[in-house]
C-alpha positions in Angstrom: -123.1 -45.0 22.9 -121.8 -41.5 23.7 -118.7 -40.9 25.9 -118.1 -37.7 27.6 -114.7 -36.0 27.0 -113.5 -36.8 30.5 -114.2 -40.5 30.1 -111.3 -41.5 27.9 -110.7 -44.8 29.8 -107.4 -43.6 31.3 -107.2 -43.2 35.1 -105.2 -40.0 35.8 -105.0 -40.4 39.6 -102.2 -42.2 41.5 -103.5 -45.0 43.8 -101.7 -44.4 47.1 -103.5 -47.3 48.9 -100.5 -49.7 48.3 -98.0 -47.2 49.4 -99.9 -46.5 52.7 -100.2 -50.2 53.3 -96.5 -50.8 53.0 -95.7 -47.8 55.3 -98.2 -49.2 57.8 -96.5 -52.7 57.7 -93.0 -51.1 58.1 -94.3 -49.1 61.0 -95.7 -52.2 62.8 -92.4 -54.0 62.2 -90.2 -51.2 63.7 -92.7 -50.9 66.6 -92.4 -54.6 67.4 -88.6 -54.8 67.0 -87.6 -51.6 68.7 -87.9 -52.9 72.3 -85.8 -55.9 71.4 -82.8 -53.9 70.3 -80.0 -53.7 72.9 -79.0 -50.4 74.0 -75.7 -49.0 75.2 -72.2 -50.4 74.5 -71.2 -53.5 72.5 -70.4 -55.8 75.5 -69.2 -59.4 75.5 -70.9 -60.8 78.6 -69.0 -63.2 80.8 -70.3 -66.9 80.6 -71.7 -68.9 83.5 -73.6 -72.1 84.0 -76.2 -70.6 86.3 -78.3 -68.0 84.4 -81.7 -66.9 85.4 -84.0 -65.3 83.0 -85.6 -62.1 83.9 -89.0 -61.1 82.4 -88.7 -58.4 79.7 -91.6 -56.5 81.0 -89.7 -55.7 84.2 -89.1 -51.9 84.4 -85.3 -51.5 84.2 -82.4 -49.5 83.4 -79.2 -51.0 81.8 -75.7 -49.9 83.1 -72.9 -51.1 80.6 -69.2 -51.2 81.2 -67.3 -51.6 77.9 -64.0 -53.4 77.6 -62.3 -50.0 77.5 -63.8 -49.2 80.9 -66.3 -46.7 79.5 -69.7 -46.6 81.2 -73.2 -45.9 79.7 -76.5 -45.7 81.5 -79.0 -47.0 78.8 -78.0 -44.9 75.8 -76.3 -42.1 77.8 -72.5 -42.0 77.9 -71.5 -40.9 81.3 -68.5 -40.5 83.7 -67.8 -41.8 87.2 -68.6 -38.4 88.5 -72.0 -37.9 86.8 -73.1 -41.5 87.3 -74.5 -41.2 90.9 -76.8 -38.3 89.8 -78.1 -40.2 86.7 -78.7 -43.3 88.8 -80.7 -41.4 91.4 -82.7 -39.8 88.6 -83.5 -43.0 86.6 -83.3 -46.0 88.9 -84.5 -45.1 92.5 -88.1 -45.0 91.1 -89.9 -47.7 93.0 -90.2 -50.9 91.1 -87.2 -50.3 88.8 -84.2 -52.6 88.6 -80.6 -51.9 87.4 -79.1 -54.5 85.1 -75.3 -54.4 85.1 -73.7 -55.4 81.7 -69.8 -55.6 82.2 -67.7 -56.9 79.4 -65.8 -60.1 80.4 -62.5 -58.2 79.7 -63.1 -55.3 82.1 -60.7 -55.5 85.1 -62.3 -56.5 88.3 -61.3 -53.3 90.0 -63.2 -51.2 87.5 -66.3 -53.3 88.0 -66.0 -52.9 91.9 -65.6 -49.2 91.5 -68.7 -48.9 89.5 -70.6 -51.1 91.9 -69.6 -48.7 94.7 -70.9 -45.8 92.8 -74.2 -47.7 92.2 -74.4 -48.7 95.9 -73.6 -45.1 96.9 -76.5 -43.7 94.7 -79.0 -45.8 96.7 -79.8 -48.4 94.2 -81.2 -51.4 96.0 -82.3 -53.7 93.1 -79.7 -54.9 90.8 -78.9 -57.8 88.6 -75.6 -58.8 87.0 -76.0 -59.9 83.3 -74.2 -63.0 81.9 -74.6 -65.4 79.1 -75.3 -69.1 79.6 -72.2 -71.2 79.0 -72.6 -73.6 76.1 -72.5 -77.3 77.4 -70.9 -79.8 75.0 -73.4 -82.6 74.5 
């Protein structure tokens, strides 16, 4: 049997198929988990016994008030003066809902001030977010 000089039994090419497979799996994982990530400030929500679940597919914008009084609209850090314009731009689209996430430690007066800015911007659909209180069984 005669072998050609190029046919020495050693494969000199790198097989990239496993690499591409791993990259595609990682891409799918990131695409699935990205919508589940919370945006905005780290907020400890107040607890209540009456919590209503809102469907995740509802078009929404999240307004967060941190424990230090700082406000963020989705992932945009903003001020009291700039908030009404941002709300008008992002929330007043028909069908969009505003979710308010205020830290449990935020003074009531600060929350009322932000609610006044929201109302002044013409936002008509808003939900206040809270966590369900653990019941001791």
